[in-house]
N, C-alpha and C positions, 0 to 999 in steps of 0.2 A: 549667121547669128542674128536672130530677129529681135527687135525691140519689143519687150513684153507688155508695154502699156496698152491697156484696154484690149487685151487679147481675147479671142473667143474662148480660150480655156478658162478665163476668169469667170465667165458666165456659168460654166459648168460647175466650178468650185463653189460659187455662191449658191447655185441651186441645190447642191448636195448639202451644204451647211444649213440652208433654210429648211430643207425637208427634215433634217435630223434634229434641228433645234425646235421646230414647230412654231417658230416666231418669225414675223417679218421685222426687219430692222426698224426701230422707232425713228420718227422724224422729229428731232428736237430743235425745231427752229430752222433758220435759214442756213445757207452755206457760207462759211468763211473762206476766203481765198487762201491758197497756199502761200506761206510767207517764208522767206529766208530770214532767219533770225540769229542773233547772237545774244546771250543773256545771263544774268546773275540772279540767283534765287535762293530761297531758304532750303536748308537741308530737310529731307523728308525722312519719315520713319519707315520701317519695313511694312510691306503690304499688310494692312489690317484685315482686309476682306478675306473670308475663308472660301468664297465661291465667286468665280468669274462667270456669272450668268450671261448667256448670250455670246460666250466665246465659241471657239471652234468645237464642233461636235462631229463625230464621224467614225472613220476607221479605227478600230481598237488595236493596240499593240498586242503581240503574242502574249499569252498567259505566262506569268512568271514560272520559270523552270523549264519552259519548252525550248529554250535556245541558250544553252550554257557553254557550248564549245567555241572554238575559233570560227569566225565567219568564213564561208567558202569563197575563195578568190574568184571562182568561176561564176559567182552569182552577181557579177557586176553588170548584168543585163538590165535593159530598160525596165523601170518600174520600182516598186517598193519592196525592200528586203529587211528582215530582222538583223540587228547587229548585236551580238552578245557583248555585254559590258560587265567586266569583272566586279562582283560585289553588288550589282544592281540589276534591275530588270532590263531586258533587251531594249535597245533603242531602235529607231526606224531610219532607214536610208532610202532616199528616192533618187534613182539614177536617170539621166537623160538617155536618149537613143545612143547606141554604141558608136555611131558615126559623129555624134555631137561632142563639143568640148565638155570635159568633166568639170571645168571651172566656169564661174566662181563657185566657192564652197560656202554654204550657209549652215550655221548651227542654230536651231530654233528651239526656244524654251516656251512651253505652253503656259496657260493660266491655271488658276485653282479650280479643281473639279472639272478638268478639261480632258479632251482626248487628243493625244499627240498625233494620231494619224490624220486628223482633220487639219492640223497645223501644216503637216507635210503637203496636203492637197492644196492649201491656199498658196504656199510659197513655191510649190512646183508650178502652179498656174502662173504665178508672178514671174518666174524665170523663163517659162516656156520650155522649148527643147534645147536647153543649155544648162550647164551647171549641175551641182549635186546638193541635195538638201539632207541634212542629218538632224533628226528630231529627237530631242532629249525626252526621256520618260522618267518622271518622278514616281514616288511611291503611290500606291492606291490611296485615295481619300477615304475609302471604306473597304474593309477586307472583303465585303460581299459585292462590291460594285467596281466597275472598271475605271471611272474617271480618276484622274491623277492630280497631284498637287506637289508643291515643294514646301516642306515644313518650315524651312528658314533658309536664309541666303548661304550659310556655310554648306548646307546639304546640296543646294543647287550647284555651288562651286565644285564640290566633290564629284557630282554627276557629270558636270561639264568636262572636267579634266579627265575623268575615267572614260567618258564617251569619246573624246578626241583621241586619247591614247589607243583605245580599242579600234577606232576607225583607221588610224594610221597604221596600226599593226596589221589590220586585215586588208586594207586597200591602198597602202602607201605607194606601192609600185604599180606602174601601168601594165596592162596586159602584155605578157611576154617580156617585160622589162626586169632589170635587176632591182632588188629591194633598195639599193642605194640611190636609185633614181627618184624615189619619193615624189611621185607626181602630185600627191595631195598634201605634202608637207609644206604648205604655203599659208600665208595669212588668210584668215577666214572672216566672214561677216557674222557677228552675233546678232540674232534676232530674238526679241522677247515680246510676248503679248501679256498684258495685264500683270499678273504676279510674276511671270517670267521676265517682264521688263523691269518691274519695281525692284526685284531682288537682283536682277542682272546688273542694274546700275551700281549696286553695291559691290558686286563681284568684279566687274569688267576692268576697273582701273589697274588692278594688279596683274591683269592678263592681256594688256594692250598689245604686246608683241605678237601674240597668237591671234588676237581679234582687234585689229586696228580700226575697223569700221563697225558701226552698230546701228540697228534700227529698233526703236522702242515704240511699240504700238499700245496706246491706251495705258501707259504705265512708265515708270522710270523718269518722270518729269519733275519730281519733287525731291530727288535724292542727291542731286549734284551740289557740291560746294566748290569754292575756289580751289581748295586743296585737292579734292578728288578729281577735278577737271585737270589740274596741273599734273597730277600723278598719271592720269590716262594719257595725256599728250606727251609727257616726258618719257613714258614707257613705249611710245610708238603709235599712239592713237592719232588718227587723221580725220575721220569723218563720222558724224553722228546725225541721224535723222529721227525726228519725232513725228508720229502720225496720231492725230487726235480726232475722236468722234464725239467727245463730251466737252462741256464748257470748262470744267475744272482743268482738264488736260490742256485745252486750248489757251487758257489764261496763264498757266504755270510753265508750260514747255518753253515759251520764248525766253523766260528768265534763265532756265538751265542752259538753253542753247547759247545765250549771251556769255555765260561763264565759260563754257567750252570754247567759244570763239575767242575770247580774251586769252585763253591758255594756248591757242594756236590751232584749234581744230576747225574744219569747215562744218557748218551746221545748216540744217533745214528743218522747218516746222511746217507740216502739211495738215490742214484742217478741213473737215467736212462734218458739220454738226447734224446732218440728216441721219447718220447711222447710229449715233450713240455709242455705247460700249460694245456693241455687237459687230461682228463681221457682216457686211452687207455690200451691195454693189458700189455704193459711194465710197465707203472706207477702203474697199479692195482696190479701187482705182488709185487712191492716194498711196496705198501700199505698193502698187505696181510702179508708180512714179518714183517712190523712195528707193525701191530695189534697183530700178534703172540707174538712178543717180549714184547709188553706192557701188554698182558693179559694172557699168558700161563706161568705156573711155569718154572723156570729156570732148565735146564738140570743138573743132579747131576755131 
């Protein structure tokens, strides 16, 4: 199991995103050092932005209606596969090589007017040849266009629960194992980018048993209150990381981290202002650091 930080794969993921976005990451001033924080801050409203410009762009999920049955257990091979989700468009699952560990398990929520497949590429790169990435797929932002969004946080919550249920139903047992062995029925890491982070912070406290660890990238930094942090920790929440590329996120995330820390969670805030709101090489390195902290055993 290799440490994913600054992996060669991340360069590939960034190149794909840059080519599909058509933008280089903006350089918004100097680099702020990663800080471990604990903090208290104002509660935020739901994500007001309708578009996460500069978010992940890339692989499109299967068109609605093309994957409506039960997922094929034999498709646990390395790579990306559609996952039928009852009542919603198919999600995406990225598996590691068959000889690698299927854990950790990440559930990733995209931003507004975003492409879920590109989120899968970023977090597959961050994990390297280990673990499984399940990418949520929200409704189309436009009936004639592929980019996705979450209309509100109750919708994201429904999609998260339905996707997790469908994933466990399809892949809960290891190859050749009995369904009761439930290899994947374990606590997972919730990951949200922008809208997926902002709305995810409103959803996560009531699902901390299933998602005791979380990574919020460029969002989810203004939604935490003392009560919400306590609900998350008392429900089983243990670790939360914030990754910021913009000044607003960098200024407000330490406050939310402090609230979570006071409630009993471990927290980290990682900042690099050279990337802005977009995925780029600087922000991806911080994401890799956060994923490692959330998923690898602590050093003795």
